[in-house]
ChimeraX commands (.cxc) that place a marker at each C-alpha (Angstrom):
marker #1 position 186.11,62.86,-27.48 radius 0.5
marker #1 position 182.70,61.88,-28.64 radius 0.5
marker #1 position 179.09,62.62,-28.05 radius 0.5
marker #1 position 177.73,60.48,-25.24 radius 0.5
marker #1 position 174.23,60.43,-26.72 radius 0.5
marker #1 position 172.39,61.46,-29.86 radius 0.5
marker #1 position 170.59,64.77,-30.11 radius 0.5
marker #1 position 166.84,64.21,-29.95 radius 0.5
marker #1 position 164.27,65.46,-32.45 radius 0.5
marker #1 position 162.77,67.58,-29.65 radius 0.5
marker #1 position 166.17,69.24,-29.06 radius 0.5
marker #1 position 166.53,69.93,-32.78 radius 0.5
marker #1 position 163.04,71.48,-32.81 radius 0.5
marker #1 position 163.90,73.62,-29.77 radius 0.5
marker #1 position 167.07,74.83,-31.49 radius 0.5
marker #1 position 165.19,75.65,-34.68 radius 0.5
marker #1 position 162.54,77.56,-32.72 radius 0.5
marker #1 position 164.67,79.26,-30.06 radius 0.5
marker #1 position 168.13,79.37,-31.65 radius 0.5
marker #1 position 169.65,77.68,-28.61 radius 0.5
marker #1 position 169.25,74.38,-26.80 radius 0.5
marker #1 position 170.69,72.83,-23.64 radius 0.5
marker #1 position 172.27,69.48,-24.55 radius 0.5
marker #1 position 172.67,68.10,-21.03 radius 0.5
marker #1 position 174.77,64.95,-21.02 radius 0.5
marker #1 position 175.52,65.13,-24.74 radius 0.5
marker #1 position 179.31,65.47,-24.37 radius 0.5
marker #1 position 181.81,63.62,-22.22 radius 0.5
marker #1 position 184.02,65.33,-19.65 radius 0.5
marker #1 position 187.12,65.33,-21.87 radius 0.5
marker #1 position 185.28,67.25,-24.61 radius 0.5
marker #1 position 183.95,69.80,-22.12 radius 0.5
marker #1 position 187.44,70.27,-20.65 radius 0.5
marker #1 position 188.97,70.75,-24.12 radius 0.5
marker #1 position 186.35,73.37,-24.92 radius 0.5
marker #1 position 186.91,75.11,-21.57 radius 0.5
marker #1 position 190.67,75.28,-22.22 radius 0.5
marker #1 position 190.22,76.69,-25.72 radius 0.5
marker #1 position 187.72,79.30,-24.57 radius 0.5
marker #1 position 190.15,80.42,-21.85 radius 0.5
marker #1 position 192.90,80.69,-24.47 radius 0.5
marker #1 position 190.72,82.75,-26.83 radius 0.5
marker #1 position 189.63,85.07,-24.02 radius 0.5
marker #1 position 193.27,85.60,-22.98 radius 0.5
marker #1 position 194.50,86.29,-26.54 radius 0.5
marker #1 position 191.60,87.16,-28.84 radius 0.5
marker #1 position 193.65,88.44,-31.77 radius 0.5
marker #1 position 192.10,90.60,-34.47 radius 0.5
marker #1 position 189.08,88.27,-34.88 radius 0.5
marker #1 position 188.05,88.60,-31.23 radius 0.5
marker #1 position 185.42,91.08,-30.14 radius 0.5
marker #1 position 184.14,91.90,-26.66 radius 0.5
marker #1 position 180.48,92.61,-27.35 radius 0.5
marker #1 position 179.53,93.53,-23.80 radius 0.5
marker #1 position 179.35,97.01,-22.41 radius 0.5
marker #1 position 180.27,95.80,-18.92 radius 0.5
marker #1 position 183.52,93.99,-19.75 radius 0.5
marker #1 position 183.48,90.44,-20.99 radius 0.5
marker #1 position 180.08,88.84,-20.48 radius 0.5
marker #1 position 179.63,88.44,-24.23 radius 0.5
marker #1 position 182.54,87.54,-26.48 radius 0.5
marker #1 position 182.78,86.52,-30.12 radius 0.5
marker #1 position 185.58,84.96,-32.12 radius 0.5
marker #1 position 185.53,82.47,-34.95 radius 0.5
marker #1 position 187.28,79.38,-33.60 radius 0.5
marker #1 position 187.87,75.98,-35.12 radius 0.5
marker #1 position 187.40,73.22,-32.56 radius 0.5
marker #1 position 189.14,70.61,-34.69 radius 0.5
marker #1 position 191.39,68.25,-32.77 radius 0.5
marker #1 position 194.97,69.31,-32.29 radius 0.5
marker link #1:1,2 radius 0.2
marker link #1:2,3 radius 0.2
marker link #1:3,4 radius 0.2
marker link #1:4,5 radius 0.2
marker link #1:5,6 radius 0.2
marker link #1:6,7 radius 0.2
marker link #1:7,8 radius 0.2
marker link #1:8,9 radius 0.2
marker link #1:9,10 radius 0.2
marker link #1:10,11 radius 0.2
marker link #1:11,12 radius 0.2
marker link #1:12,13 radius 0.2
marker link #1:13,14 radius 0.2
marker link #1:14,15 radius 0.2
marker link #1:15,16 radius 0.2
marker link #1:16,17 radius 0.2
marker link #1:17,18 radius 0.2
marker link #1:18,19 radius 0.2
marker link #1:19,20 radius 0.2
marker link #1:20,21 radius 0.2
marker link #1:21,22 radius 0.2
marker link #1:22,23 radius 0.2
marker link #1:23,24 radius 0.2
marker link #1:24,25 radius 0.2
marker link #1:25,26 radius 0.2
marker link #1:26,27 radius 0.2
marker link #1:27,28 radius 0.2
marker link #1:28,29 radius 0.2
marker link #1:29,30 radius 0.2
marker link #1:30,31 radius 0.2
marker link #1:31,32 radius 0.2
marker link #1:32,33 radius 0.2
marker link #1:33,34 radius 0.2
marker link #1:34,35 radius 0.2
marker link #1:35,36 radius 0.2
marker link #1:36,37 radius 0.2
marker link #1:37,38 radius 0.2
marker link #1:38,39 radius 0.2
marker link #1:39,40 radius 0.2
marker link #1:40,41 radius 0.2
marker link #1:41,42 radius 0.2
marker link #1:42,43 radius 0.2
marker link #1:43,44 radius 0.2
marker link #1:44,45 radius 0.2
marker link #1:45,46 radius 0.2
marker link #1:46,47 radius 0.2
marker link #1:47,48 radius 0.2
marker link #1:48,49 radius 0.2
marker link #1:49,50 radius 0.2
marker link #1:50,51 radius 0.2
marker link #1:51,52 radius 0.2
marker link #1:52,53 radius 0.2
marker link #1:53,54 radius 0.2
marker link #1:54,55 radius 0.2
marker link #1:55,56 radius 0.2
marker link #1:56,57 radius 0.2
marker link #1:57,58 radius 0.2
marker link #1:58,59 radius 0.2
marker link #1:59,60 radius 0.2
marker link #1:60,61 radius 0.2
marker link #1:61,62 radius 0.2
marker link #1:62,63 radius 0.2
marker link #1:63,64 radius 0.2
marker link #1:64,65 radius 0.2
marker link #1:65,66 radius 0.2
marker link #1:66,67 radius 0.2
marker link #1:67,68 radius 0.2
marker link #1:68,69 radius 0.2
marker link #1:69,70 radius 0.2
view
């Protein structure tokens, strides 16, 4: 699981300005799948560190998660 390309200076600047950036093509499919699986796990069993921040039921969710390899 590795980045498929380096983050550009323009993307860094966008992140610093906007607080978010779309890193299209920056991660391979195996990394995205691992992240998808871990997010599903956290949503299914949030524990005491999980918080549903939406008023409508799950659109916004927060939990501190380590994405270190298993």
